[in-house]
Residue, then its C-alpha position, 0 to 999 in steps of 0.5 A: m575269388v569266387d563271388f558267391a553272392a553274384m552266383g546266388m543272384y544269377f541262380l535266383d534269376m534263372f529260377l525266376t525265369w524258369v517259374k515264369t516260363l512254366f506258369v506265368v507266360p502261358v497265361q499272358n499269351v492265350d495263343m500258345l494255350w492251344l498247344l500247351v493245354p493239350i500237352w499239360a492235360t495229357w501229362v496229368f492223365a498219363e502221369f497219374f493213370q499210366e506212368k505212375n509206376g513206370t513207363s511202358m514202351g507203348n506209352a513212350i512211343t505214344n508220347s513221341v507223337v506229341v513231340i513230333w506234332g508239337s515240333i510241326d506246330c512250332t515250325r508253323q508258328t515260326f513261319r507265321l511270325i516271319h511272314s507277319g514281320a515279327l521275326h526276320w531271317g538271321w541267327n535267331v531264326y536259324l537257332r529256332f529251326l535248329l531247336i525244332l529239328l532237335i526236338l523232332i529228332y528226339g521224337l523220331i529216335i523214340v519211335i525208331l528205338g521203340l520199333k526195335g524194342n530198345v528199353v531205353i525209351r522207357y527212360i527218355g520217352r516219359v510223358r513228363e520229359v516230353t511235357y517239360v521240353f514243350a513247356m519250356f520252349v513253346p513260349v520261345f516259338y510263340n515269341a513270348i520269350p526271346l531265345t537266349l543261351k541263358h534260357v537254354i541253360t535254365a531249361i537244362v539246369f532245372l530239368p532234374i528238379f522238375y523230374f524228381v518233384i514229380e517222382l516224389i509226388d508219384r511215390y507218396t500219393p495213393n494209386p488211383k483205383a484204375v491203376v490198382e485194378d490194372m496192377e491186379r489184372s496184370g499180376g493175375a494174368l502173370h500168375e496164371e501164365k506162370s501156373g500154366e507153365l508149371g502145370g505143363l511141366d508137371e503134365g510133361f513129367g507125368k507123361e514121361n514117368n508113365s512112359l518110363g513105367s510102361e517101358s520098365m514093365f515091358e523090360e521086366a516082363g521080357k526079363s522074366g520070360s527069357g530068364k532062367q526061371g522059365k527054362p525049368s518050367q518048360e523042362s518039368g513040363f516035358a518031363d511030366l509028359e514023358g512020364d505020362d507017356f511012359k506010364l501009358 
C-alpha cells in the first residue's frame, strides 16, 4: 500500500528546502549576494516593465547573457573552493561542472535560436526562468547547500509553482505607466503602418482606375473615329462640294 503520510512528509520537506534555498540561504551567505542581488533586481525590473505582457525575442537574448555570465561565475567559484580545500575532486565536483555546463548550454541555445529567429525563445528565455535557475543552484555552487538528487528534484517539481505565481501577479496587478505608454506607442505605430499600407493600396487602385479610364476614352475615340458614323459625314461633304461645283 502507498504510504500517503510518508509521501506528504517528503513533499513538505522538499517544499521547506525550496523556500529555504530561495529566501533564507542567500541571507546567511553574503558572498553569493554579489551574484544573486543583480539577478533578482534584473528579474524585478524586467518582469514588471518589459515582460509583463510577454517576452520579445530581444529580451530573451538579453536574458541569455545573464545565464552565460552566471555560469562563468559559478565555474570561478567552484575552482576557488577546490583551491581552498573546501571541495575535493570527486563525483560531487564533476556533477557541479556538469550542471554548470548544462546551464551554459541553455544560455547558448537561447542565443543561437534567437539569431535564427526561432520564436521558441520567447517561452524558454523569460527572465523568470533564468532567475529561477540561478536562485536554486547558486547556493549549491557557493557550497551553502550540498548538491543532491533531492535538491535537483525539488527545483524541477516547484518550477511550475514559481512560474504561475508570477504569472498571476502579472495578470492581476495594474500595468505601470511606462508599460502603458509603450503599449500605446506600439499600437499607434502599428495602426499608422496599416493605414499607410491601405492608403498605398487605395492610391494604387486609383491610379489603375485612372489609367483604365484614359484607355477607355482612347478606345471610344478610336471607335467613334473609325465607325460607320464617320463615313456618311465624309460622303455628305463630298456631295456638297460636288453640288457646289455643279452649280458653278
